[in-house]
N, C-alpha and C positions, 0 to 999 in steps of 0.2 A: 622556319615552320611557324613563325609568329606574324600576326598582322594586328596593327593598332589603328582603330578608327577614332579619330581625334576631333573633339569639339562639335560633334553633330547633335542635332536636336532629335533625341531618341523618343520615338512614339511606340508604345507597346501596351495596347488596351488590355491584354491578358494579365499584365502585372501592374496596371495603373501607372505606367511610366510616361511622363510627358515633360522632359527637361533636357537641357544640354549636358552631355557627359561623354565619356569615352567607353569604347568596347575593345577589349583585348581578346584576340583569337589565337588559339594554339592547337595544332594538330587537328584542325577541322572543327573544333568546338569552341564555344564561348568560354573563356577562362575567367574573365572578370568584367564587371560593369561598374564604373565609378568615375571619380573626378581626378584629374591630374595624373592619369596613368602614364607610365614611361615605357619606352621601347629602346633597347640597346641595339639589337640586331633584328632586322625583319622589314616588313613592308608597312610603311606609314601612309595612311589615307587621311588627308585633311578634309573633313566633312563640314567645316565651318560654313554656316549659311544654308546648310542642307538638312533635310529630314532623313533619319535613319529608321527604317521600318523593318518589322519581321518580314522575311522573304515572302513575297506574294504567292498565293495559292489559287490556281484556276481550277475550279471544280467541274468544268465542262468545256472540253475542246475536242477537236477531231484531228488526229495525226495521220489518218488514211492508210496506215500501215498495220497489217498486211493488205495487199491487193490493189491499192490505188496509189502506188508510190509516184505515179506521174503527177498527182495533185500535191502530195506532201509525203515526206518520210520522217522517221524519228529524228534523224540528224538535222534536217532543215527546220522541222517544227520546233525542236528544243532550242535551236539557235535563235529563232524568232521569239520564242517565249522568254529566253534570257534577256534579249534586248528590250522586251516589254517589262522587265523587272520581276518576272515570275521565276521562282526557285523550285516550285512543285506544280505539276499539272496532272489532271485526271482525264484520260482519253476515253472517248465513247466507243461502243462496240460495233458500230455499223461499218465494219471493214469487210474484206473478202478473203478468207472466210470470216464470219463474225466472231467476236470474242465471246464464245459460248461454251468453251471447253477449257480444261486444264492446259492442254497443249498450246492453245492460242494465247492464254495468259502468260505462259512460260516464254513463248516466242517474243511477246512485247517486252516483258521484263528483261529477257536476255539481250535483245537488241538495244534496249535503252541503256543497259549497263555498258555495252560496247561502244555505242555511238551517241548516246544522249549527253546533253550538257546541263540538264536540270533533272530533278527527280520526276520520274514518270510512274503514275499509278493507273493501272487499267480499271475500267468499269466493265463488268461482265454483262452479258445479255440476260434479260428476264426470261425470254423464251428461246427455244432452239431455232437457230437460223433467223432470229428476229421475225418469225412468221406469225407469232401470236396464237399458236396452236397448242404447244406443249411446253411446260416449264423446262428451262435449262437446269443442269445440276448445280443448284445454288450453293450447296455446301462445298462441292468440289471447286467452284470458282473462288469462294471465300478462302479456302485453305491454300489455293494456288497463289493467292495474292491480290485478288480483285478487292477493291475498296467500296464498291457499290454495284448495283445492278440496274439496268435500264434498257429499254428497247428504243432509245432515242432515235428520232426520225420516223418512228412508227409508234402509235399508241397501242396499248394492250386493250383492244376493244371489248374482249370477252370479260365481263365483270366478275364472273366466277373464277376465271383464271387469275385475274388481278388480286382477288381476295386470297387465293391460295399462295400467290407470290408474296404477299404481305405476311402471311402466316409463316411461311418457310423462312423468309428474311428475318423475322423475329427470332426464330429458333437459332439462326446462325449469326445474329447480331451484325447484319450488313444493311447498308442504306439502300432504300428503294428510291430511285429517281424517276419521276413520271414525266413522260412527254404527253401532256394532257391535250388531246385533240379529238374531237368528234369528226371522223372522216365523212360521215354521211351529211353533216352540216357544212363541212368545208367543201365537199364535192370536188370539182376540178378548178377551184379558185386559184388565182396566181398572185393576188395582192389583197390588201384590206378592202372589204366591201364598204364603199362610201362615195363621197364626192369625187375623189381622185380616180377611182376605178371607173366611175361612170363616164367622166370626160375623156378617159383614155380608151374606153370601149373594151375593158378587160373584165373578166369574171372575177368577182370578189369573194373573199373569205370572211364571213360574218364573225364578229367578235365572240358571239355566243358559241361558236365552235370550240373555242378555248375554255370559256368560263363554265359551260355545262360539264365538260370533261373534268375540269378541276373540282367541281362540286361533287361529282361521282367519286373521284379518287379520295377526296377528303372524307366523305361519308364512309367509304370502305376502311380507311385508316382509323376513323373514329370507332367503327364497329369492331375491328380486330384489336384495337389498342396498339397498333404498330406505327412507329413514326414513318412519315412519308415526306419526301422532298420534291417540290414542284419546280420543274425546269422552266427556263425562259418565259417568265410572266410578262405579258405585254398589254393587258387590257384593264380598264378601270373596274369592270365587273369582277375580274379575277382577283384584283387586289382587295376588293371589298369582301369577297367570299373567304379569302385567306385570313383577313383581319378578323372577321366574325368567328371563324373556326378557332383561331388562337385565343380569342376572348373566352370561348367556352371550354378551353383546355385541350383541344385536339393537338396531337403531337405532329404538327406540320411545320416545315420550313420551306422557304422559297428563294428563288434566285431571279434576277433579271440580268439583262445584258446592256452594255453601254449604248447600243443603237436604240434601245427602247426608252432611254431617258434623254437622248440628245437630238434625234431627228424624227420626222414624221413621214407619213406616206407620200408627202410631196417630193421626197427625194427620188421617187420613181419617175418623176416628170421626164419627158424625153425618152421614155422606155429604158431608163438606166437600170440595166440588169444587175449591176453591182449593189443595188439597193433591194434586190429580190431575196427574201429570206423567209424562213418558216419558224415560228409564227411571223406573219408579215409586219412591216412597219405600220403603226397605227395612227390615229388622229391625235390632235393636240390635247384633247381631254384625257386621253390615255397616257400620254407622256407626263402630264401633270399628276395624274393618279399614281403612276409608277414612282415619281419623285417623292410624292407624299408617303408612299409605302416604304420607301427607303428611309425617310426621315423618322417615321414613327415605329420602325422596327418590324413592320409587317413583312417586308422583304429583307432577308438575312444576308444575302450574298450578291455580289456583283461578279458574274462569270462572263467569259468572253464568247462562248459558243463559236470559237475560232473554226471556220469552215472553208478551207482553201479549195479552189477549183482551178482547173486548167483554163486558159483564156478561151479555148474553143468551146467550152461549156458555158461561157458567159457571153461571148461575142456572137450571139444568135438572137432570134426572136424572143421577146420577153416571155411568151407563153412556154417556150421550150427550154429556157435557160435554167440551170441548176440553182437551187436555193442555197444561200449562205454567203458569208463575207469573212475575210480574215480579220482577226481582232487582237492578237497578242500585243502588237506594237502601238496600238492606239488606246487600249483600255484605261490605263492610268491617266493619260492625258485627257481623255474624255471625261473621266471622273473629276479631275481638277477643274476643267473648263466649264462643265455643265452642272457640277454639284458643289465643289468647294468654293469656287470664285463667286457664285451667286449667293452663297451663305446657306445652302440647303444642308450640307454636311460639313463636319470638321475633319481635319486630318486624322484624328482619332477614330472617327466614324469610318473613314475610308480604309484605314488599317484593319478595323474590325471586320468590315465586309469583304475585304480582298485578301486578308491573311488569317485572322483568328477564326472567324465563323466557318469558312470553307474547310479549314483543317479540322475543326471540331465535328462538323456534320459528317465528314468522311472518315472520322476516327484516325486521323493522322497525328503524329507527334510533332506538329509544326505550328507555326503561327505565333510563337512567343520568343522573346529575347531574354534568356536567363542562363546563368552559368551551368555548364554541363550539357546544354543542348547543342545540336549541330548548328554551326554558324551559317544559317541561311538568312541572308540579309539583303535588303534593297535600299539603296541610297538615292534620293531624288532631290531635284530642284523644282519646287512647285511654281516658281515665278518665271522660269525661262519660257519664252514664246518661240514657236517655230511653225513653219508651213509643212504639213505632212505630205510626203511624197510616197505614194503607194508603190511605185516602181523600185524603191530602195529597200523594201522590207526583205528580211532573210527568208521568209516563207517562200515556197515555190509559187503559191497563189498570190496574185496582186489584186485580187477582187475586193476593193474597199470603196464604199461611197464617200469616204472622208478625204479622198485625194484632193489636195489643194486647200484643205481647211486650215485656218490659223488656230492652233491649239496652244495650251499652256501646260507646263509640267513635263520635265524630262527625266528619264532614268539615267543616272550617272554611273552607278555601280550595281552589279548583280553578283552576289557572293553565294556560292553553293558549297556547303560543307567546308567552308574556309577558303575555297578556291575562287579567285576573282575571275569570273567569266566575262563580265562587261566592265570595262574600265574607262572612265571619262567619256561615256556615251558610245564607246566603240567595242565591238566584239574582240575579246582578248585572246582567243585561241585559234 
């Protein structure tokens, strides 16, 4: 029942730890962190030359269960998450039926307990049926176990309803996660409006469709005094709006996704539907702004927005293809390749944005390495290079624009409550 992680470079921004030491695990919890720890009987993990991080927490993913299990289910999704180094994930409510009631929250939690390989936390809906017409029972969702509320995939267009959602969320101390999008501005666009959409002859989505909606949501949060979390930030203007709001004391946090700091709209060339996502991939100036937002703390979280689809939903005309890409098994490597290696972020920063901050924003007791806490731990080799093969992921969806990319940074171990789920890069169960 004991595991000793030996000689790893432990990074824990929550406790200001940045040194080589050992971690002793017993009965699923961290027993001791120190130097020259010994193990008589148990599992010895040699982490020399590797980083030992608090288990990564994904604040935004799609498990498709219930209702769309042909795309993904809780078993396949959590396997993929574990191989990506995630020990805890928060799944969005755009399922069928949506996660807008106590019974659906209970279904997700029950199935995750039976079939999941990592911790699963449901995000409840803001409105019933995700229709944007009537508030869901926010208190009921919170007490059932939802850690946030969102109509992700659909904006709450009615400003009065969004104001009420913030007020109710404040009463129940639950995080509001906004999919900020002005549908009237986005119209029927299928990719970023700009040079690339013009030469491809496709209707574009202007960046202002995102930034104006973010401005509205921030103003509502400022008016009500309720914290708000902005999902999948992708544009230069959005980053600046959030930065200015933080400077004047608004309780706003924000996330971006690896595809918004690593590739641009040019990935859609050749009508590559695996690069079709909402918000769409943007221009080079937006990528640079997102990176700057990560550097200066404007953007708090790196989340995957893992969105698996069946091949038949992607292998069709670009205009008809579903939005989204799988992201669990590339997120850390993209952060290393495009943020750590160029010197934009340190490993401490990455642990903060992929472990500590998402845990804090969702109110989870995760994201730190300290005695007494559940042993949720990720061990990585930041220097190992590999060619990513999308067909090899454990997710049912193989829809990734990063297929064939040379990336750096591999997950070696994923440990959830002391259980080694991934060992030496391979799924262990």
